[in-house]
N, C-alpha and C positions, 0 to 999 in steps of 0.2 A: 864597568865601574869597580874599582878595587875595594871600595867600601862594602859593597854587597858580598864580596868574597870573604872579607874579614868577619862580617856578621855571620856568614855561613860557618866559618871556623868556630866562632863563639857558640853557635848552636850545636855544632859537632862535639865540642868539649863538654857542654852541659849534657847532651844526650849520652855521651860515653862515660860520664862521671859515675862514681860508685854511689849506690843508693843506700840511704840510712833506713834500716827496716822500721816499719810502723810509724815513721815520722813524715813521709812524703817529701823528704829532702834528699839532697845529694851532696857529696864532697867533691870539690873541684880544685884544680891546681891554681892557687891564687896568683902565682907569678905569671903563669901562661895567660890567664884572663887579663891581668894588668898590662902585660905586653901587647895583647891584641887591642885593648882599649887605648893604649898610647898610640899604637899604629893607626887606629881609627881617628884619633885627634889630629894626627899629622896628615892623613889622606883626605879627611872630610873637607877642609877648606878648599883644596884643589878641585875636588869633585863638585862642591857647591858652586865654585867659580865657573866650572865647565857647564853645570846645569843652568846657571844664570845666563851664561852666554848663549846656550841653546834656546832658552826661553826668550831672551832679547832678540836673537836672530829670527826666531819663529814670528815674534811680534812684528819685526821689521818687514819680513816677507809678506805677512798678512796685510800690513799697512800698504805696502807697495801694490799688492794685488788689489786691495780695495780702491786705491787711487786709480789704478789702471782700469778697473771695472767701471768706476765713476766716469773716467774719461771716455771709455767706449760708449757708455750709456748717453753721455752728453753729446758725443759726436753723432750717435744714431738719432737722438732727438733733433739735433740741428739739421741733419740730412732730411729727416722726416718733415720738419717745418719747411725746409727749402723746397722739397718736392711738393708739399701742399701749396706753398706760395706759387711755385712754378705752375702747378695745375690750375690754381685760381687765376693767375695771370693769363694762362692759355685760354681758360674759359671766358674770362672777361674780353680778351682779344677777339675770340670767336663771336661773342655777343656783339661787340662793337662792329666787327666786320659785317655781320648780318644786318645790323641797323643801317650801316652805310650803304649796303647793297639795296636794301628795301627803300631807303631814301632816294637813291639814284634811280631806282625803277619808278618811284612815284614822280620824281622830277622829270624823267624821260616821258612818262605818260602825259604829264601836264604840258611839257614842251610840244609833244605831238598834237595835243588838242589845241594849244595856242597857235601852232603853225597852221593847222587845218583851218582854224577860224580866220587867221590873217589871210591865207591864200583865198579862202572863200570870199572874204570882203574885197580883196583886190580883184578877183574874177567878177564879182558882182558889180564893182565900179566899172571895170572894163566892159562888161556886158551892157551896162547902162550907157557908157560912152559910145560903144559900137552901135547900140540901138539908135542913139541920137544921130550919129553919123549916117547910119543906114537910112534913117528917116529923112535927113537932109539930102542925101544922094537921091532918094526916091522923089522928094519934092523938087529938086533941081531938074531931074529928068522930066518930071511932069510939066514943069514950067517951060522947058525947052520944047516940048511936044505941042504946046498950044500956040 
């Protein structure tokens, strides 16, 4: 920044100025100081514009970084929620599968019991019918023998 160089020159002029004894003051070249002040007036607006641009650019970069960070956080939250939901869906599907298997096992057991009862009833009826037939056969044989 050229303004800082000009300020350094001002300080040098004041430091190098002749001292007035017992007064704590010094004598400086008025024209040299006024020239440097005029140069400051000319350079200052340009340096201020540049400083403002740097400040604005810094703010823009910070805003972009903030937006990008918010986007990353939002994306991470969405992925987390999706993973949680996926996990929940998987857990619910496993629960439902277990319920279906258990229900199928219960139905299978009931069907086996029902089938055994049915077969037992059919065999009981058959046994009764065969007993009657056997008794008739026995009676018929007896009647033939007399």
